[in-house]
C-alpha positions, 0 to 999 in steps of 0.5 A, a space after each residue: 183097550 179100544 179097537 185100532 179104528 177108534 184109537 186112530 180116530 181119537 188120536 188124529 191131529 185135527 189139522 192133519 185129518 185128511 192125510 191119515 189112512 182112511 182105515 174105515 174105508 179100507 175095512 169096508 172095501 175088504 168086506 165088499 171083496 169077501 162078499 164078491 169072492 163068496 159069489 164068484 171066485 173070479 172076483 178074487 183077481 179084481 179084488 187084488 188089483 182094486 185093493 192094491 190101487 186103493 192102498 197105493 193111493 192111501 200110502 201116496 197121500 201119506 208120503 207126500 204129506 210127510 215129505 211136505 212136512 219134512 221140507 217145512 221142518 228142514 227150512 225152519 231148522 235152516 233158518 234157526 241155524 242161521 239165526 244161531 250163527 248171527 247171535 253167536 257172532 254178535 254175542 247177543 245172549 238176550 235172544 238165546 232164550 227165544 231161539 231155544 223156544 223156537 227149537 223146542 217148537 220144532 221138536 214138538 212138531 217133529 214128535 207130532 210128525 213121528 206119531 202121525 207116521 207111526 199111526 199110519 204105518 200101524 194102519 197099513 200093517 193092520 189092513 194088510 193083515 186083515 185082507 190076508 185073513 178075510 180074503 184067504 190070500 197071502 197078499 202082504 208078501 207080494 205087496 211088500 216085495 213089489 213095493 218095498 224093493 222099488 227105489 221110489 217106493 212110497 211104502 219104503 218111505 213110510 216104513 223107513 220113518 216109523 219107530 215103534 216106540 214113540 213115548 215122549 219128546 225127550 226120547 224122540 230127541 234123544 233118539 237122534 243121538 248116538 248114546 240113546 241109539 246105543 241104549 235102545 239097541 242094547 235094550 232090544 238086545 235083551 228082548 224086553 219090549 215095551 207095549 206098542 201104545 202104553 197107557 198112562 195107567 199101566 206106566 203109573 202102576 209100573 212106577 209104583 212097583 219099581 224099587 231101585 235096589 230090587 232092580 239092581 239085585 236082578 242085574 246082579 243075578 244076571 251078572 253072577 249067572 254069566 260068571 258062573 257059566 264061564 268061570 269053569 270053561 278054562 279048567 273043565 278039561 283038566 277037571 275031567 282028566 283029574 276025575 278019570 274021564 276024557 278031556 272032551 267030557 268037558 263038553 258034557 260038564 259045560 253043557 249039563 248046565 244048559 240042559 237043565 236051563 231048558 227046563 228051568 227057564 219055563 218054570 221060572 217064567 211061570 213062577 214070575 207070574 206070581 212072585 219075583 222074590 221067591 224065584 230069586 231066593 230059590 235060584 240062589 239056594 240051588 246055585 249055592 248047592 250046585 257049586 258046592 257039589 261041583 267043588 266037592 266032586 274033586 275030593 269024592 273023585 266022582 265025575 257024576 257028582 261034578 255033572 250033578 253039580 252043574 245040573 243044579 246050577 242050570 236049574 237055578 237060571 233065573 234070567 227069565 225072572 230078570 227079564 220079566 221084572 224089568 218088563 213089568 216093574 220098571 217105568 217106561 222112561 227107565 225100561 230101556 236103560 234097565 234093559 241095556 243094564 241087563 245086557 251089559 251085566 251079562 256081557 261083563 259077567 261073560 268076560 269076568 268068568 274066565 278072568 276070575 279063573 285066571 286068578 285062581 292058580 293055587 293048590 292047598 288043602 283045608 280040613 281035608 278039602 282041596 282048593 285048586 284051580 279046578 275046585 276054587 271056581 265052585 267054592 268062589 261061586 258058592 260064596 258069591 251066591 250065599 252073599 247074594 241070597 242074604 242081599 235078596 232076603 234083606 233088601 229085595 222088595 216084592 212088588 204088589 201084584 195089582 190087577 190092571 184097571 181099565 181107564 177110559 182114554 181121553 179124547 181130543 184132536 189137537 195133538 198138543 205136547 205136554 211134559 214130553 207126551 202127546 196130549 190132546 187139547 180139544 175136549 170132547 164129550 166124555 160119553 157119546 149119546 146113545 144114538 151116536 154110540 149105536 151108530 158108531 158101533 154099527 159102523 164098526 160091526 159092519 166093517 168087520 164082524 170078525 175083528 178081534 177085540 183089543 183085549 184078545 189081541 193083547 192077551 198073552 199065550 198060555 201054551 207053547 203050542 199057541 206060541 208056536 202058532 204065532 211064529 211067522 216065517 220071519 220069526 222062525 228064521 230069526 230064531 234059527 239064526 239065534 240058534 246058529 250063532 249060539 251054536 257057533 259061539 258055544 263050540 268056539 268057547 267050550 272047546 277052546 281049552 281042549 283045542 289050545 292045549 292040544 295044538 299050542 300047549 297053552 296053560 290054563 292062564 293063557 286060555 282064561 286070558 284069551 276067553 276074557 279078551 273075547 268077552 271084553 269085545 262084547 260091549 265095544 262091538 254093541 256100541 259100534 253097531 248100536 251107535 253107528 252101523 244101525 244109523 248107516 245101514 238097514 238092520 237086515 243088511 247088517 244081519 246078512 253081512 254078519 251071517 256071512 262073516 260068521 261063516 267066514 270065521 268058521 271056514 278059517 277055523 278049519 285045520 287045513 294047513 299043518 301045523 295049525 298056527 296060533 295066528 290062524 286060530 286067534 284070528 278066526 276065533 275073533 272073526 267068528 265071535 265078533 261077527 256072532 256078537 253083532 249078529 246077536 244084537 241085530 237078530 234080537 232087535 229084528 226079532 222084537 219088531 217082527 214078533 207078535 205083541 202077544 208074545 211080549 207078556 205071559 209065561 211063553 213070551 218072546 224072551 223065553 222062546 229066544 232063551 230056549 233056542 239059544 240054550 238048545 243050541 248050547 246043549 247040541 254044541 256041547 254034546 257035539 264036542 263030547 261025541 267028537 272026542 270019540 274020533 280022536 283029538 286030531 279030528 276034534 276041531 274039524 268034526 265040531 266045525 262041520 255042523 256049525 258050517 252047515 247050519 250057518 249056510 242054511 240060515 243064510 239061505 233062509 234069510 235071503 228067502 225072508 229078506 223082504 219081510 224083515 222090517 
């Protein structure tokens, strides 16, 4: 890996060289400011004003060129459109191939422009970060707020057009369609982020490790685990009552799985550094044991055995392994589809869990073992995990753990596009002369002696403390939002059986159908957001609006009017759940953008942090339900909704404070 200054120099398009950010000049200016501030603290104000002025000019240069190129592309597309209409009217098929080639050329030019904008946007971000670090001043927040909020802001123009993932011409073209927008949205929902600038060698290594059946088994694991999580929700209160406990103990029964998952996520994430198959085998065995204990608790008449069974199920959560396999072993051109598959499998499992529970309305004994609506979820899942274990043992292929090989990047400047990738056509000497190399190294050293190496920047964090230090205020707020929405959803789902039985005398089948219908809204909502809302509004606008809707749904759920009606409960639950689903997708999408690149790999990655935040939210929510039961069933609903309301309001306030940094 090379430093960004050199990478910018190597990837510049020759005929556009004069329109790129002058990164070397900006670094020299930062060094000068540091020296001036060391001599006199009064120079700080001058440095701020001068740096703002120079950066404004650099951005203005970039944006004006961008607008000029956009105008040329628009004019070309307009002319091609007119030619297409003429050919259609004349029914002249002989010139269609020539017209198609013209469209291909426009596509190539568009990709060159996207790469141009991306490299300049990265340069702006990096130089702002460098100024903050070297001059010990939080200048970035001021600069972004003062420029980005202006209706004619050049900064808004450049960040509006950048997309952090520009891989290939086909993907750049597909991103203009709704289907690919949806896939990218779902992929980021999974928080599986490709590298900012992936190298061919890294993608080739991933392609060699890729195995379709192994990927499908990881997706099946995600599906079965979500089924396992929600299949007991409709009957958890009845099961608790049959074992002599209060109905609200269902919160502890459901939440015990989440408690164990807090710890299992860490060791599974660490284990995936060495193997993928062994964690999946271990997960299957633990889940097989856990579900068996859950089912046997009825005949042993033991609430403790029931809780131990669910704890075992939580210890078998291998979702960190599923995410890691997709991130490390799936080629770049398939990674977003695999990530979307991970989210879809989880959503389908969430809907299927209660639906399967609805079908298990029977009661019989076999060899003195009871099979009824309470125990059958455990037996069904034990059988499912046994079959899954056999499939993993016979069909999973452990990918080779190859060490990364440093590959010297090819240099050139023409920016030709070949096979969907930006290739550099004008050849330059593979090795610089000793004098040129020494001069180049000296210039880079003079510009910034403390610049972190690219290798250090890409190095994954090794502890939870190091990961926390990389969390900016924006990331912390996004994790708070994720905690809030998971808390609100868990309160809604986990207490649904208790609340509906108390107020509406619903049967287990009615509760299961209600929960299944809620689960079935996940994919349609994601399609709506990923294909349409994200194209119509900024993500941060959708984020704030979704938070407000979640708050509205919570407020409408309170029992104020007596009697509490079914329409009020169903409508408020639907608003809360759908808004939380929208919020989750946008939240994780933004989180993948604002999170440090060092958190995309290693044990303590962004996926683990978000999983831990969501799991802790579920633990607190289920604990709230169990504790609220001591106030009586008549107060359960309002007591459990109050924390949700307070956390939601707090997250909305926090979002407003960090709104301008959510890019």
